[in-house]
Steps between C-alpha positions, in 0.01 A plus 500: 500500500534258224753223478680682216546815709636298791737321264618831350550650849699194609713526187570869558573427869755240395658746258511772766659263751767401246576868437528564874735205540714614206511854637609371844772287345627799301491720809700256709751446219549876481525523878760220508697669221498827693603325821786314330627812325498694827672213678762466226580873493520509878738204506705641213551841662570340837767275350655792313510705821658214694765446232602865488487529879718189532766637266503839673519333841779267385711788371444696820596197710820443302588870524440492876716186531783675314456805722524286814801321350679833455399618847606178675801434279384148416285396204405179674362679808302753295324233295457277807323778692267570207429126465413465868281810477306332219463183706365699798257692278382177336439335838309804624286501189433129532400502865340842543368625167394163352154501656442864410608449138282188460200685642551795261540270198185309591309825550615649168435185297158463663412856400597424140323164489177605671477847347184431304 
């Protein structure tokens, strides 16, 4: 092989390596875009679900408090019972379901992050 052929091969190798690097950068940009879009849509739909669920749950809780108020004959007692029920549910969720919920969130986010 002559020096000119080696020089040409080295030049084409450099060009090929630059193309590979550019292709990798484009691929990872596209992958990051896809990941962020999927994350954003997942967060958006989750927030929308939580908002609508919260409003439905709030209306049901108020309706139940009014029902208890009529049944017990005291508005104060009806709303007090519903308030204490929420406190008990919140404490149960905090102490019992907290570990389970954290584990599920970590598992789901890991699946999304390490998918490819």
